[in-house]
C-alpha positions in Angstrom: 19.9 -15.8 -34.6 23.2 -14.5 -35.9 25.8 -12.9 -33.8 25.0 -9.5 -35.3 21.3 -9.9 -34.2 22.2 -10.6 -30.6 22.4 -7.6 -28.3 25.3 -9.1 -26.4 27.4 -12.2 -26.3 27.8 -12.6 -22.6 25.7 -13.2 -19.5 25.6 -11.2 -16.3 26.5 -12.8 -13.0 22.8 -13.0 -12.1 22.0 -14.7 -15.4 24.8 -17.2 -14.9 23.2 -17.9 -11.5 19.8 -18.5 -13.1 21.5 -20.8 -15.6 23.2 -22.8 -12.9 20.0 -23.1 -10.9 18.1 -24.3 -14.0 20.8 -27.0 -14.7 20.5 -28.2 -11.1 16.7 -28.6 -11.5 17.0 -30.4 -14.9 15.4 -33.7 -15.6 18.7 -35.7 -15.9 22.4 -35.5 -15.1 21.9 -32.5 -12.8 25.3 -32.7 -11.1 27.2 -33.1 -14.3 25.4 -30.3 -16.1 25.7 -27.9 -13.2 29.4 -28.7 -12.8 30.1 -28.2 -16.5 28.5 -24.8 -16.6 30.1 -23.7 -13.4 33.6 -24.7 -14.5 33.2 -23.2 -18.0 32.1 -19.9 -16.4 34.6 -19.8 -13.5 37.6 -20.7 -15.6 36.6 -19.2 -19.0 36.9 -22.6 -20.7 36.2 -23.0 -24.3 33.7 -25.9 -25.0 36.6 -28.0 -26.4 38.7 -27.4 -23.3 35.7 -28.3 -21.1 34.7 -31.6 -22.8 38.4 -32.7 -23.0 39.0 -32.2 -19.3 40.7 -35.2 -17.8 41.0 -36.3 -14.2 44.8 -35.8 -14.2 44.2 -32.1 -14.8 42.5 -31.9 -11.4 44.2 -31.8 -8.0 41.2 -31.7 -5.6 43.4 -32.0 -2.5 45.3 -28.8 -3.3 42.3 -27.2 -5.1 43.9 -26.8 -8.5 42.8 -27.1 -12.1 45.5 -27.4 -14.8 44.0 -25.8 -17.8 45.2 -26.9 -21.2 44.2 -24.2 -23.6 43.2 -24.8 -27.2 43.7 -22.4 -30.2 47.3 -22.0 -29.3 46.4 -20.5 -25.9 48.6 -20.3 -22.9 48.2 -23.1 -20.3 47.7 -22.1 -16.7 46.9 -23.4 -13.3 43.7 -22.0 -11.7 42.6 -22.4 -8.1 39.4 -24.4 -7.5 37.1 -22.9 -4.9 34.5 -24.6 -2.6 31.5 -24.6 -5.0 33.7 -26.1 -7.8 35.3 -28.6 -5.6 31.9 -29.8 -4.3 30.5 -30.0 -7.8 33.5 -31.9 -9.1 33.6 -34.4 -6.2 29.9 -35.2 -6.8 30.5 -35.8 -10.6 33.6 -37.9 -9.9 31.8 -40.0 -7.3 29.1 -40.9 -9.9 31.7 -42.1 -12.4 34.8 -43.2 -10.6 36.4 -45.3 -13.4 36.5 -42.8 -16.2 39.5 -40.9 -17.6 37.5 -37.9 -18.6 35.7 -35.7 -16.0 32.5 -35.2 -18.0 31.1 -38.2 -19.8 27.9 -39.1 -21.7 25.3 -41.7 -20.8 27.3 -44.2 -22.8 30.4 -43.5 -20.7 32.2 -41.8 -23.5 33.7 -38.4 -23.3 31.1 -35.6 -23.6 31.0 -34.0 -27.0 30.9 -30.3 -27.8 27.6 -30.8 -29.6 26.0 -32.4 -26.5 27.2 -29.7 -24.2 25.8 -27.0 -26.6 22.4 -28.8 -26.5 22.4 -29.2 -22.7 23.4 -25.6 -22.3 20.7 -24.4 -24.6 18.1 -26.4 -22.7 19.3 -24.9 -19.4 19.1 -21.5 -21.0 15.5 -22.2 -22.1 14.6 -23.5 -18.6 16.2 -20.4 -17.0 14.0 -18.2 -19.2 16.8 -15.8 -20.0 15.1 -14.5 -23.2 17.9 -15.2 -25.5 19.6 -18.3 -27.0 22.6 -19.4 -24.9 25.8 -20.9 -26.4 29.0 -22.1 -24.7 31.2 -19.2 -25.7 28.9 -16.8 -23.9 30.2 -18.4 -20.6 33.8 -17.6 -21.6 32.9 -14.0 -22.5 31.0 -13.7 -19.2 34.1 -14.7 -17.4 36.1 -11.9 -19.1 33.5 -9.3 -18.4 33.0 -10.4 -14.8 36.7 -10.1 -14.1 37.0 -6.8 -15.9 34.0 -5.4 -14.0 35.6 -6.6 -10.8 38.6 -4.4 -11.6 41.1 -7.2 -12.3 44.2 -6.3 -14.1 44.0 -6.7 -17.9 47.3 -8.7 -18.0 46.0 -11.0 -15.3 42.8 -11.6 -17.2 44.8 -12.3 -20.3 46.7 -15.1 -18.6 43.6 -16.4 -16.8 41.8 -16.8 -20.2 45.0 -18.1 -21.9 45.2 -15.3 -24.5 48.6 -15.0 -26.2 47.7 -11.6 -27.6 46.4 -9.0 -25.1 44.2 -7.5 -27.9 41.8 -10.4 -27.4 41.5 -9.5 -23.7 41.1 -5.7 -24.2 37.6 -6.4 -25.5 36.4 -7.1 -22.0 37.8 -3.9 -20.5 36.6 -1.7 -23.4 33.0 -2.9 -23.1 32.8 -3.2 -19.3 30.7 -0.1 -18.6 30.9 -0.6 -14.8 34.5 0.4 -15.0 33.4 4.0 -15.4 31.2 4.1 -12.3 33.9 5.7 -10.0 35.3 8.2 -12.5 33.2 11.1 -11.0 32.2 11.3 -7.4 29.3 13.8 -7.2 
């Protein structure tokens, strides 16, 4: 299915929840797969940023994630909340001697292709009715933040966009933003 054939390129909060539950019930690597999807969504990570995440980018004691953006994006430091901290601690407990946070069965860094496949499988298991790809999680982050009324400039920095034009997409298409225009 091409991008033009898809009705939308993002997931709702409920759909992300379904995806996370499906990953937790998967046949293998449940904790890792769940944590990867959760971090990609909560931090608007590109697949390349997710699979290259290294332990030194995490400060679990202070609850911080140091995001190194790709595609000439702006680096930033994001807070880690309870669900993310618990998920990361579980993953790191399973593989205490690795430099990368997310690794394959062969103890090598996870590849983008492997994450695409595991995400597609989780999407099928969640029965979302559309093919799921990693960039949908990044778009879902932008729409969620815009729908929550977050400032466009703050969303720009959170997603690491150098140009605000890339961020405006989320505010233009976030129909929930119009809900309080008229109070009848």
